[in-house]
C-alpha positions as CSV (number, residue, x, y, z in Angstrom):
1,M,123.5,76.4,67.6
2,A,119.6,76.6,67.7
3,N,116.5,76.9,70.2
4,L,113.6,74.3,71.0
5,F,110.1,76.0,72.2
6,I,107.9,72.6,73.0
7,I,104.8,74.4,73.0
8,G,101.2,73.6,75.3
9,N,98.3,75.0,75.8
10,G,99.0,77.7,78.1
11,F,101.1,79.2,75.2
12,D,97.5,80.0,73.1
13,F,96.1,81.1,77.0
14,Q,99.5,83.4,77.2
15,H,97.8,84.6,73.7
16,N,94.6,85.4,74.7
17,V,93.2,83.1,71.9
18,H,90.1,82.5,71.7
19,Y,86.6,83.8,70.1
20,T,83.2,84.7,71.1
21,N,80.5,82.3,70.1
22,S,76.9,83.0,68.4
23,N,75.3,82.3,72.5
24,N,78.4,85.6,73.5
25,E,80.2,82.9,75.4
26,K,84.3,83.3,75.2
27,I,85.8,79.8,73.5
28,T,89.7,79.3,73.8
29,T,91.8,76.8,73.3
30,S,90.7,74.6,75.6
31,L,88.9,71.1,74.5
32,D,85.7,72.2,77.3
33,D,85.1,75.0,75.5
34,F,84.9,72.5,72.8
35,S,82.8,70.7,74.5
36,K,80.3,73.5,74.8
37,E,80.5,74.2,70.9
38,L,79.5,70.2,70.5
39,K,76.8,70.2,72.6
40,K,75.7,73.0,71.2
41,N,75.9,72.1,67.9
42,C,75.9,68.1,67.8
43,P,74.1,67.3,71.3
44,D,74.2,63.6,70.6
45,I,77.9,63.1,70.3
46,F,78.2,64.7,73.2
47,D,76.2,62.7,75.5
48,K,77.8,59.9,74.3
49,I,81.4,61.5,74.6
50,Q,80.1,62.8,78.0
51,D,78.6,59.4,79.0
52,S,82.3,57.5,78.2
53,L,84.2,60.3,80.4
54,N,81.7,59.5,83.3
55,K,82.2,55.8,83.3
56,V,86.0,56.8,83.6
57,D,85.3,59.3,86.5
58,K,82.8,62.1,87.3
59,K,85.2,64.6,87.3
60,V,87.7,63.7,84.5
61,S,86.6,66.5,82.2
62,W,87.1,67.3,78.6
63,N,90.5,68.2,78.8
64,N,91.5,64.9,79.6
65,L,89.6,63.3,76.7
66,E,92.8,61.6,75.7
67,R,92.6,59.2,78.7
68,I,90.2,57.7,77.7
69,K,89.2,55.5,73.6
70,F,85.6,56.6,72.9
71,M,85.2,56.6,69.2
72,G,84.3,53.1,69.4
73,N,80.8,54.0,71.1
74,L,80.8,56.4,67.9
75,T,79.5,55.6,64.2
76,E,81.4,56.2,61.3
77,D,78.7,59.1,60.4
78,Q,79.1,61.0,64.0
79,R,83.1,60.0,63.9
80,K,83.1,61.7,61.0
81,L,80.6,65.0,62.5
82,F,82.8,64.9,65.7
83,Y,86.0,66.0,63.1
84,D,84.2,67.9,61.1
85,Q,83.3,70.1,64.7
86,L,87.0,69.8,65.8
87,K,88.2,71.1,62.6
88,R,85.4,74.6,62.6
89,W,86.7,75.1,66.1
90,V,90.0,75.0,65.4
91,R,89.7,76.9,61.8
92,K,87.4,79.6,63.8
93,L,90.5,80.3,66.6
94,D,92.9,80.3,64.4
95,N,91.0,83.0,62.3
96,N,90.8,85.3,65.6
97,V,94.7,84.8,66.6
98,N,95.3,88.1,66.9
99,Y,97.8,90.9,68.8
100,K,94.5,92.9,69.9
101,N,93.7,89.7,71.7
102,F,96.5,90.6,74.4
103,E,97.2,94.5,73.6
104,N,96.3,96.2,76.6
105,D,97.4,93.2,79.0
106,N,101.2,94.7,80.1
107,K,101.9,91.2,81.0
108,K,101.3,89.6,78.1
109,L,102.1,92.1,75.7
110,K,105.6,92.0,78.2
111,E,105.7,88.8,77.5
112,F,105.1,88.7,73.0
113,L,107.4,91.0,72.5
114,R,110.5,89.6,75.1
115,L,110.1,86.4,72.7
116,K,109.9,88.0,69.3
117,N,113.0,90.5,69.9
118,G,114.8,88.9,72.4
119,I,114.4,84.7,71.7
120,F,112.8,83.2,68.9
121,D,114.8,83.8,65.8
122,E,114.9,82.4,62.8
123,K,117.3,78.9,63.9
124,T,114.4,78.9,66.6
125,Y,112.8,75.5,66.1
126,F,108.4,74.4,67.4
127,L,107.5,71.2,68.5
128,N,103.9,72.4,69.1
129,F,101.4,70.7,70.6
130,N,98.4,72.7,69.5
131,Y,96.2,72.9,66.8
132,T,96.5,76.4,66.4
133,R,98.8,78.6,64.1
134,T,99.5,81.3,67.0
135,I,103.7,80.5,66.2
136,E,102.9,81.1,62.0
137,K,100.4,83.8,62.6
138,L,101.9,85.9,65.7
139,Y,105.6,85.2,65.3
140,G,105.9,84.6,61.1
141,Y,108.0,81.4,61.5
142,E,107.1,78.9,58.6
143,E,106.4,75.1,58.0
144,K,110.1,74.0,58.3
145,N,110.2,75.4,61.8
146,I,107.4,73.6,63.1
147,I,106.0,70.3,64.0
148,H,102.4,70.1,64.6
149,I,101.9,66.7,66.5
150,H,98.5,67.0,67.0
151,G,97.7,68.6,63.1
152,D,96.1,71.2,62.9
153,S,92.7,72.9,61.4
154,S,93.2,70.2,58.3
155,C,93.3,67.5,60.1
156,P,93.6,67.9,64.2
157,T,93.3,64.8,65.9
158,L,93.1,63.5,69.1
159,A,95.3,60.9,70.4
160,Y,94.6,58.5,73.0
161,S,97.5,58.6,75.8
162,G,97.0,54.7,76.7
163,E,98.5,53.2,79.9
164,F,102.1,54.8,80.1
165,N,105.4,54.1,81.8
166,P,108.2,56.5,81.6
167,Q,111.1,54.5,82.8
168,R,110.2,51.0,80.4
169,Q,109.8,53.2,76.8
170,I,113.5,54.5,78.1
171,R,114.9,51.2,78.7
172,E,112.9,49.7,75.5
173,Q,113.9,52.1,73.4
174,N,113.9,50.2,69.9
175,K,110.7,48.4,71.0
176,I,108.0,50.5,69.0
177,D,103.9,49.2,69.3
178,F,102.9,52.2,66.8
179,R,99.2,51.2,68.2
180,K,100.4,53.6,71.0
181,P,100.3,57.0,71.2
182,V,103.5,57.8,72.7
183,D,105.3,55.2,70.6
184,G,103.9,56.7,67.1
185,F,104.7,60.2,69.0
186,R,108.0,58.6,69.0
187,N,108.0,57.8,65.2
188,I,107.0,61.3,63.8
189,L,109.1,63.0,66.3
190,G,112.4,61.2,65.5
191,N,111.3,61.6,61.4
192,W,111.7,65.2,62.4
193,L,114.8,65.0,64.0
194,Q,116.7,63.0,61.0
195,N,114.8,64.7,58.2
196,K,114.7,68.5,59.6
197,V,117.3,69.1,62.2
198,R,119.9,66.5,61.1
199,E,122.6,69.4,61.7
200,T,121.0,70.7,64.9
201,N,122.3,70.9,68.5
202,F,120.1,73.3,70.1
203,V,121.3,75.6,73.0
204,N,118.6,75.5,75.2
205,I,115.2,73.4,75.3
206,Y,112.2,75.8,76.9
207,V,109.4,73.9,77.5
208,Y,106.3,76.7,77.5
209,G,103.0,76.2,78.7
210,F,102.5,72.5,79.2
211,S,100.0,70.8,82.0
212,F,103.1,68.8,83.1
213,Y,99.8,66.3,83.9
214,G,98.1,63.4,82.0
215,A,99.1,62.9,78.3
216,D,101.3,66.3,78.1
217,L,103.6,64.8,80.7
218,A,103.8,61.4,78.7
219,Y,104.1,63.4,75.8
220,L,107.1,65.8,77.2
221,W,108.7,62.6,78.8
222,T,108.9,61.0,75.6
223,I,110.9,63.8,74.0
224,L,112.4,64.4,76.7
225,D,114.2,61.1,76.0
226,C,114.3,61.3,72.0
227,L,116.5,64.7,72.6
228,R,118.8,62.9,74.6
229,D,122.1,63.7,72.4
230,K,120.3,67.4,70.9
231,G,120.1,69.4,74.4
232,K,121.5,69.2,77.6
233,V,119.7,72.3,79.2
234,I,115.8,72.7,80.2
235,K,114.4,75.7,81.2
236,V,110.4,74.6,81.7
237,C,108.5,78.6,81.7
238,N,105.7,78.2,83.0
239,Y,102.3,80.8,82.9
240,Q,101.4,79.5,86.1
241,A,105.0,81.5,87.6
242,E,103.4,83.8,90.2
243,E,100.7,80.2,91.5
244,I,104.3,78.2,91.4
245,K,106.7,80.8,93.7
246,K,103.3,81.2,95.8
247,D,102.8,77.3,95.9
248,K,99.4,77.8,94.9
249,K,100.0,74.7,92.4
250,P,101.6,72.6,94.6
251,N,100.2,68.9,92.1
252,L,101.7,71.2,89.1
253,R,105.3,71.8,91.0
254,D,105.5,68.6,91.7
255,N,105.3,67.1,88.6
256,I,107.8,70.0,87.8
257,I,110.1,68.4,90.0
258,R,109.5,64.7,89.5
259,T,110.3,65.3,86.0
260,V,113.5,67.5,87.2
261,K,114.5,64.5,89.3
262,N,113.9,62.2,86.2
263,Y,115.8,63.8,83.8
264,S,118.9,65.3,85.3
265,N,119.8,61.6,86.2
266,S,120.2,61.6,82.3
267,G,122.7,64.6,81.4
268,Y,121.0,67.1,81.1
269,E,121.2,70.4,82.6
270,I,117.0,71.9,84.5
271,E,116.3,75.2,85.2
272,I,112.5,76.2,85.8
273,V,112.0,79.2,85.5
274,D,109.7,82.3,84.9
275,F,108.8,84.2,82.1
276,E,111.9,86.8,82.6
277,E,114.0,83.9,83.3
278,N,114.0,83.8,87.5
279,S,113.9,80.4,88.4
280,L,110.9,78.9,90.6
281,I,112.6,76.0,93.1
């Protein structure tokens, strides 16, 4: 029996993964921060993508880049340059993944030690939605325990969420359209489960640092559907736990509750907990 961690961007925020650029700006794992680097290095590409975002909704940020199909507005050379810049950004982040980034933050340090010494072990597996190698560098895990859903610095990818109907996706599990990212993802996840963790069942499935919004939510629901026979207890740990407790993040809280309602009827026991595993709702 093992634990499975589904890792979102909040995991990197928890470990203060960042670097400082030539403009003395703190650049994190947020795509909004990547846009600053792209604007500085490739302003023409930045302008085209920003224009695509504005046409969808001027309030849509770069963190929601998966919601739009912007590549069609770029030339082949610009696409290559865009991914070169993406790789460069991830490599810089990877190079600065370090214990020193959070050693003076008591809350972050306590969480790191709790994970390293109390929960993570050789039978822990990770579905990592981040490009960075934070798990490998800080916790010493080998690649066999991890699947990087969106790739890493060697080959990062941006997938488009497109239109997603979770209930139809659940009903039509065998009708896969690989043009749709959640379907392609379902295939990747299915292969990983079959080849890497075929005999493994999970005591707990931890959802850690997910936004529960947009593409993240679509992916998460697909994961829970695929893992139906692998685990029954889901623990949602969120780095915004205090805000959820004080009801400062009502949309996040509502999306988490919606996930609970969707899957508590599918044989899952779902607990919403903070980093100390205290109930949030």
